[in-house]
C-alpha beads as a LAMMPS data file, in Angstrom:
LAMMPS data file: protein, C-alpha beads

62 atoms
61 bonds

1 atom types
1 bond types

-500.0 500.0 xlo xhi
-500.0 500.0 ylo yhi
-500.0 500.0 zlo zhi

Masses

1 110.0

Atoms # bond

1 1 1 -301.629 -87.082 271.030
2 1 1 -303.294 -89.579 273.224
3 1 1 -307.002 -89.527 274.024
4 1 1 -306.607 -87.754 277.356
5 1 1 -304.773 -84.830 275.750
6 1 1 -307.326 -84.670 272.950
7 1 1 -310.148 -84.556 275.497
8 1 1 -308.482 -81.711 277.425
9 1 1 -307.924 -79.697 274.246
10 1 1 -311.514 -80.304 273.124
11 1 1 -312.952 -79.246 276.481
12 1 1 -310.752 -76.135 276.534
13 1 1 -311.895 -75.110 273.051
14 1 1 -315.537 -75.779 273.936
15 1 1 -315.364 -73.697 277.124
16 1 1 -313.611 -70.877 275.277
17 1 1 -316.279 -70.770 272.562
18 1 1 -319.133 -70.896 275.076
19 1 1 -317.545 -68.085 277.119
20 1 1 -317.145 -66.018 273.970
21 1 1 -320.815 -66.529 273.026
22 1 1 -322.054 -65.608 276.505
23 1 1 -319.848 -62.502 276.594
24 1 1 -321.107 -61.471 273.145
25 1 1 -324.746 -61.870 274.180
26 1 1 -324.097 -59.868 277.362
27 1 1 -322.395 -57.117 275.364
28 1 1 -325.312 -56.905 272.927
29 1 1 -327.883 -56.758 275.713
30 1 1 -326.102 -53.991 277.647
31 1 1 -325.122 -51.622 274.840
32 1 1 -327.361 -48.877 273.531
33 1 1 -329.309 -50.074 270.524
34 1 1 -329.822 -46.966 268.364
35 1 1 -329.245 -43.284 268.769
36 1 1 -331.946 -40.912 267.596
37 1 1 -330.653 -39.060 264.572
38 1 1 -332.564 -36.290 262.877
39 1 1 -333.275 -37.200 259.304
40 1 1 -331.913 -34.834 256.657
41 1 1 -335.104 -35.419 254.661
42 1 1 -337.072 -33.296 257.124
43 1 1 -335.050 -30.202 256.139
44 1 1 -336.062 -30.535 252.480
45 1 1 -339.585 -29.330 253.242
46 1 1 -338.383 -25.807 253.943
47 1 1 -336.584 -25.289 250.622
48 1 1 -338.137 -23.331 247.776
49 1 1 -337.746 -24.059 244.080
50 1 1 -336.856 -21.140 241.833
51 1 1 -339.161 -21.482 238.829
52 1 1 -337.088 -19.147 236.670
53 1 1 -334.133 -21.526 236.826
54 1 1 -336.379 -24.382 235.759
55 1 1 -337.598 -22.309 232.808
56 1 1 -334.021 -21.547 231.757
57 1 1 -333.087 -25.221 231.942
58 1 1 -336.137 -26.176 229.932
59 1 1 -335.274 -23.642 227.207
60 1 1 -331.706 -25.027 227.022
61 1 1 -333.074 -28.528 226.625
62 1 1 -335.277 -27.545 223.688

Bonds

1 1 1 2
2 1 2 3
3 1 3 4
4 1 4 5
5 1 5 6
6 1 6 7
7 1 7 8
8 1 8 9
9 1 9 10
10 1 10 11
11 1 11 12
12 1 12 13
13 1 13 14
14 1 14 15
15 1 15 16
16 1 16 17
17 1 17 18
18 1 18 19
19 1 19 20
20 1 20 21
21 1 21 22
22 1 22 23
23 1 23 24
24 1 24 25
25 1 25 26
26 1 26 27
27 1 27 28
28 1 28 29
29 1 29 30
30 1 30 31
31 1 31 32
32 1 32 33
33 1 33 34
34 1 34 35
35 1 35 36
36 1 36 37
37 1 37 38
38 1 38 39
39 1 39 40
40 1 40 41
41 1 41 42
42 1 42 43
43 1 43 44
44 1 44 45
45 1 45 46
46 1 46 47
47 1 47 48
48 1 48 49
49 1 49 50
50 1 50 51
51 1 51 52
52 1 52 53
53 1 53 54
54 1 54 55
55 1 55 56
56 1 56 57
57 1 57 58
58 1 58 59
59 1 59 60
60 1 60 61
61 1 61 62
Protein backbone atom coordinates (compact mmCIF):
# COMPACT_ATOMS: atom_id res chain seq x y z
CA UNK A 1 0.00 0.00 0.00
CA UNK A 2 1.27 3.40 -0.80
CA UNK A 3 0.74 6.42 1.44
CA UNK A 4 -2.25 7.74 -0.48
CA UNK A 5 -4.15 4.47 -0.07
CA UNK A 6 -3.23 4.31 3.60
CA UNK A 7 -4.52 7.85 4.11
CA UNK A 8 -7.84 7.03 2.40
CA UNK A 9 -8.31 3.90 4.50
CA UNK A 10 -7.44 5.80 7.69
CA UNK A 11 -9.86 8.61 6.91
CA UNK A 12 -12.62 6.12 6.06
CA UNK A 13 -12.13 4.27 9.35
CA UNK A 14 -12.05 7.54 11.30
CA UNK A 15 -15.27 8.81 9.71
CA UNK A 16 -16.97 5.47 10.30
CA UNK A 17 -16.04 5.46 13.99
CA UNK A 18 -17.10 9.08 14.48
CA UNK A 19 -20.44 8.41 12.75
CA UNK A 20 -20.98 5.38 14.97
CA UNK A 21 -20.27 7.42 18.13
CA UNK A 22 -22.62 10.23 17.09
CA UNK A 23 -25.38 7.75 16.21
CA UNK A 24 -24.92 6.00 19.56
CA UNK A 25 -25.15 9.27 21.49
CA UNK A 26 -28.27 10.25 19.53
CA UNK A 27 -29.85 6.87 20.24
CA UNK A 28 -29.14 7.17 23.96
CA UNK A 29 -30.55 10.69 24.14
CA UNK A 30 -33.80 9.83 22.33
CA UNK A 31 -34.73 6.53 23.98
CA UNK A 32 -36.76 6.27 27.15
CA UNK A 33 -34.50 6.02 30.16
CA UNK A 34 -36.43 3.91 32.69
CA UNK A 35 -39.91 2.55 32.96
CA UNK A 36 -41.68 2.82 36.29
CA UNK A 37 -42.04 -0.66 37.72
CA UNK A 38 -43.92 -1.41 40.89
CA UNK A 39 -41.62 -2.97 43.43
CA UNK A 40 -42.60 -6.41 44.69
CA UNK A 41 -41.37 -5.37 48.14
CA UNK A 42 -44.41 -3.13 48.59
CA UNK A 43 -46.71 -6.18 48.51
CA UNK A 44 -44.92 -7.78 51.47
CA UNK A 45 -46.48 -5.30 53.89
CA UNK A 46 -49.92 -6.84 53.47
CA UNK A 47 -48.92 -10.40 54.36
CA UNK A 48 -49.56 -11.87 57.79
CA UNK A 49 -47.33 -14.32 59.64
CA UNK A 50 -49.00 -17.37 61.15
CA UNK A 51 -47.53 -17.67 64.64
CA UNK A 52 -48.65 -21.27 65.07
CA UNK A 53 -46.44 -22.37 62.19
CA UNK A 54 -43.49 -20.59 63.77
CA UNK A 55 -44.18 -22.40 67.06
CA UNK A 56 -44.28 -25.76 65.28
CA UNK A 57 -40.99 -25.04 63.53
CA UNK A 58 -39.41 -23.98 66.79
CA UNK A 59 -40.53 -27.20 68.52
CA UNK A 60 -39.04 -29.27 65.66
CA UNK A 61 -35.76 -27.43 66.01
CA UNK A 62 -35.51 -28.19 69.73
